[in-house]
C-alpha positions in Angstrom: 5.1 62.5 -96.5 3.1 59.3 -96.9 6.2 57.4 -98.0 8.2 58.8 -95.1 5.5 57.9 -92.6 5.4 54.3 -94.0 9.2 54.0 -93.7 9.0 55.4 -90.1 6.3 52.9 -89.1 8.3 50.1 -90.6 11.4 51.2 -88.7 9.4 51.3 -85.4 7.9 47.8 -86.1 11.4 46.5 -86.8 12.7 47.9 -83.5 9.7 46.5 -81.5 10.2 43.1 -83.1 13.9 43.1 -82.4 13.3 44.0 -78.7 10.7 41.2 -78.4 13.1 38.7 -79.9 15.9 39.8 -77.5 13.5 39.5 -74.6 12.4 36.0 -75.6 16.0 34.9 -76.0 16.9 36.4 -72.6 14.0 34.8 -70.7 14.2 31.3 -72.4 16.6 29.9 -69.8 14.0 30.7 -67.1 11.4 28.3 -68.6 10.1 25.7 -66.1 12.3 22.7 -65.5 9.6 20.4 -66.8 10.1 21.8 -70.3 13.9 22.0 -70.0 14.5 18.3 -69.3 12.7 16.3 -71.9 11.7 12.7 -71.0 9.1 10.3 -72.2 5.7 10.6 -70.5 4.5 7.5 -68.8 1.3 6.7 -66.9 0.7 4.0 -64.3 -1.6 3.2 -61.4 -1.1 2.7 -57.7 -2.5 -0.4 -56.0 -5.7 1.6 -55.1 -6.2 2.6 -58.7 -4.9 6.1 -58.5 -3.6 7.3 -61.9 -0.1 8.7 -61.7 1.9 10.7 -64.2 5.6 10.2 -64.7 8.6 10.7 -67.0 11.2 8.2 -68.0 14.7 9.0 -69.0 17.2 6.6 -70.6 17.3 2.9 -70.2 19.4 0.3 -68.3 19.2 -2.7 -66.0 19.1 -0.4 -62.9 16.2 1.9 -62.4 16.3 5.0 -60.2 12.9 6.1 -58.9 12.9 9.7 -57.7 10.3 10.9 -55.2 9.7 14.7 -54.9 9.2 17.1 -52.0 5.9 18.4 -50.7 6.4 21.8 -52.3 7.2 20.6 -55.7 6.6 17.9 -58.2 8.5 15.3 -60.4 10.0 18.2 -62.3 12.3 18.9 -59.3 14.3 15.8 -60.3 14.2 16.1 -64.0 17.6 17.6 -64.7 19.3 15.3 -62.2 17.5 12.3 -63.6 18.4 13.2 -67.1 22.1 13.4 -66.1 22.0 9.9 -64.5 20.2 8.5 -67.5 23.2 9.6 -69.6 25.3 7.4 -67.3 23.3 4.3 -68.3 20.5 4.2 -65.8 16.7 4.1 -66.4 15.5 7.1 -64.4 11.9 7.7 -63.5 10.4 10.8 -62.0 6.7 11.1 -61.1 4.1 13.3 -59.5 2.6 12.1 -56.3 -1.2 11.9 -56.2 -2.7 15.3 -56.0 0.4 16.9 -57.7 1.0 17.9 -61.3 -0.9 15.7 -63.7 -1.5 12.8 -61.3 -5.0 12.1 -60.0 -6.1 13.7 -56.8 -7.9 11.6 -54.2 -9.9 12.4 -51.1 -10.1 11.0 -47.6 -7.4 8.5 -46.5 -6.5 7.9 -50.1 -5.4 11.5 -50.4 -2.0 10.9 -48.9 -1.0 7.3 -49.7 2.3 8.6 -51.1 4.3 5.4 -50.3 1.9 3.5 -52.5 2.8 5.8 -55.3 6.5 4.9 -54.8 5.9 1.2 -54.9 3.8 1.7 -58.0 6.7 3.6 -59.7 9.1 0.8 -58.7 6.7 -1.8 -60.2 6.5 0.3 -63.4 10.4 0.4 -63.5 10.5 -3.4 -63.5 7.9 -3.6 -66.2 10.2 -1.4 -68.3 12.9 -4.0 -67.9 14.9 -3.0 -64.8 16.5 -5.8 -62.9 17.4 -3.7 -59.9 15.5 -0.7 -58.4 17.0 2.1 -56.2 14.6 4.6 -54.6 15.7 8.2 -54.1 13.6 10.7 -52.2 13.8 14.2 -50.8 12.0 15.6 -47.8 8.4 14.2 -48.0 9.7 12.0 -50.8 12.4 10.7 -48.5 9.9 9.4 -46.0 7.9 8.0 -48.9 10.8 6.0 -50.2 11.5 4.6 -46.7 7.9 3.4 -46.3 7.7 2.3 -49.9 10.8 0.2 -49.6 9.4 -1.5 -46.5 6.3 -2.5 -48.5 7.7 -3.1 -52.0 7.5 -6.7 -53.5 9.8 -7.7 -54.9 12.1 -5.8 -52.6 14.0 -2.8 -53.9 17.8 -2.9 -53.9 18.8 0.3 -52.1 17.3 3.6 -50.7 18.6 7.2 -50.6 16.7 9.6 -48.3 17.7 13.3 -48.4 16.4 15.5 -45.5 13.6 13.0 -44.7 11.3 13.7 -41.7 10.6 10.6 -39.5 6.9 10.9 -40.1 4.7 12.7 -42.7 0.9 12.7 -42.7 0.0 9.0 -42.7 3.6 7.7 -43.2 5.5 6.4 -40.2 9.1 6.3 -41.4 10.5 5.0 -38.1 8.2 1.9 -38.2 9.1 1.3 -41.8 12.9 1.8 -41.2 12.8 -1.1 -38.7 11.8 -3.4 -41.6 14.5 -2.3 -44.0 17.1 -4.9 -44.9 18.6 -3.3 -48.0 21.4 -0.7 -48.1 20.2 2.8 -47.0 21.9 6.2 -47.3 20.6 9.1 -45.3 22.0 12.6 -46.0 20.9 15.9 -44.4 22.3 19.4 -43.9 23.6 20.2 -40.4 21.8 23.6 -40.5 18.5 22.1 -41.7 16.4 23.0 -38.6 14.6 19.9 -37.4 15.5 17.6 -40.2 19.1 16.8 -39.0 17.8 15.1 -35.8 15.0 13.5 -37.8 17.5 11.8 -40.1 19.4 10.6 -37.0 16.1 9.1 -35.7 15.5 7.3 -39.0 19.1 6.1 -39.2 19.0 4.7 -35.6 15.7 2.8 -36.4 17.0 1.3 -39.6 17.4 -2.5 -39.3 19.8 -2.8 -42.3 23.4 -3.7 -41.4 24.4 -1.6 -44.4 23.3 1.9 -43.5 25.0 5.3 -43.6 24.2 8.7 -42.3 26.0 11.7 -43.7 25.5 15.1 -42.1 26.6 17.8 -44.5 27.9 21.2 -43.5 25.0 23.0 -45.2 21.6 24.6 -44.5 20.3 23.2 -47.8 17.2 21.0 -47.8 16.2 18.0 -49.9 16.9 18.3 -53.6 18.9 21.4 -53.0 21.6 19.4 -51.2 22.6 18.1 -54.6 23.9 21.5 -55.6 26.9 20.5 -53.5 29.3 18.5 -55.7 30.4 16.4 -52.7 26.8 15.3 -52.0 26.3 14.4 -55.7 29.4 12.3 -55.6 28.2 10.7 -52.3 24.8 9.8 -53.8 26.2 8.6 -57.2 28.9 6.4 -55.6 26.2 4.8 -53.4 24.0 4.2 -56.5 26.8 2.8 -58.5 27.8 0.4 -55.7 24.3 -1.1 -55.7 23.5 -1.0 -59.4 23.2 -4.0 -61.7 26.5 -5.2 -63.0 
């Protein structure tokens, strides 16, 4: 009886272990995007000293700096950044101040998101990039517009997906009036208030090389890139203004 009981316990343990292993294998793909898209951790500081966390993917003479949405983090761009790095770009994602591993600030310093974008562009040049293209979604879209207006040396192009014309302290319209580099705006036609907001930004943009694409979609920000046509639009724009 004792031998039978031991065998029975061993059989039960085997079944439990097998079920756990199957469960782990099943749930593995649902792991956070941060873990799924490996990059090299980088740290840098904004002009006001705020410490920012980022990831770098690949290398190349053109850097793509990705700015995330208000309900997210740098991880939102990780998979897309990794794919573009495979095409020969240096891709940088980062967490805005107060997000992820980046330092949180208080008072007016709490929302200086455009300063974080210009710091990321500066870091890209320190990593060897000769040209820098800013890509932002939603809040990040406004941040790259304002960041591009302030960046020195100037960035080479800007992509803003579903960008509001203003966000907290950032005045995208005033910044757009200063932009001289190529700018691509893209927004879903069914994206509530953001479609007219993108039109306002486009109309205000001073650059002679500007483009507004209104997509037949209700998707917002990063989710626009689930559309193959939008991905092609963005990637052709990037390639047209990359280092040769």
